[in-house]
N, C-alpha and C positions, 0 to 999 in steps of 0.2 A: 125207225124214226119215231120219236115221241110226237103225239098229236099236238098241233098248234105251237110247236117249239120254234120253228123257223118262219121268218117272214121275208118277203121281198117288198121293198118300199120304193116309191117314186117321189122325186122332188125335182123342181126345175130351178134354174138360176138364170140371171140376166146375161151372163157371159161366161166364157171358159175359165177366166181367172178366178171368178168367184166360186165356180163349181170345183175347181182344183183346191182352192183354199178350204172349202167345206169338206171335200173328200179326204184330203190329207189329215185334217183334224180328226175326223171320224175313224179313219184307219189307225192313225198313230195312237189314239186313245182306246183302241180295241172295242169300239162301239159297233163297228161293222167289220165284216171280214173282207169285203170288196165293194168298190163303187165303180160301176161302168159309167163313163161320161160320153154322152151322145151329142155331138155338136150339131149346129144348124137345124134346130127344131123350129118350126113355125107354129105359133099358138094363136088361136082365135078364141076369145073368151069374153064374157060379160063382166064389166067392172066399171064402177062409178056411173051407172045408168047408161052405158053405151057398149057397143061391140068394139073390142080392141084387137089389134093384130100386132104381134111382137115376135122378134127372134129370141129364142131361149135355148138353153142347154139342158138336156135331160140327164138326171143322175138316177141310176138304178142301184139301190143299196141292198146288200144281203146281210142279214143279221138274225138274232133271236128275239122273240117276243119280249123277253124281260129287259132288253136293252132299249126298247122303244121310248120310254119316258126320258132317258138321258139323251137320246138322239134328238127328240123334239126340243129339249132345252138347248142343245148345241145349235141346232138349225135356227131357232129363234134368235140366238145370240150372234150368230155369224152371218145371217142372211140379210141382204139389203131390202128385201120386200117387206111391206107391212104385214102381209098375209101370205107367207110362203106356202107352196103346195107341199104336203107331206101326207101320203096315203100308203097304207100297208095292205098286203095280201098274204094270207096264210099259205104256206107252201104245202101242197098236197103230196109231193114226192120230191126226193132228191137222191141222186146217186150216193150210196152210203159212203164211199171214199171221199166224195166232195164234202159231204156233211161233216165227216171227221176232220177234214182240213179246216172247215169253217169253225168247228169247235176249238181247234187249236189256235186259230188266228184270233178268235174272240176272247180266249183265256190267256193269251201270251202276256207275260209281264205281271200276271196276278199271282200273288204269293198265297199258297194254300196252307 
């Protein structure tokens, strides 16, 4: 595995419909290999000078570092939040066969 090649990203959405819309766009356009959608997340956070409590949906995105700028652009365009969460963690290890699958999913449809 090449160092710093793969990342796992977290983003939240206000509901499952929005999460699926974003996930479908990202996968269809080969920006991510996979999005796990975790429903019924309860978030407690500081916003507009107060503590807020909201139901959200967590999206876990698997991709490569080089795709992050295009993912950010897509999230900003598709998301309903003024300031959507989008954070990335560099992958320290991945099962080689899984990473090969990711490479294929991320390059599908790309003419060489």
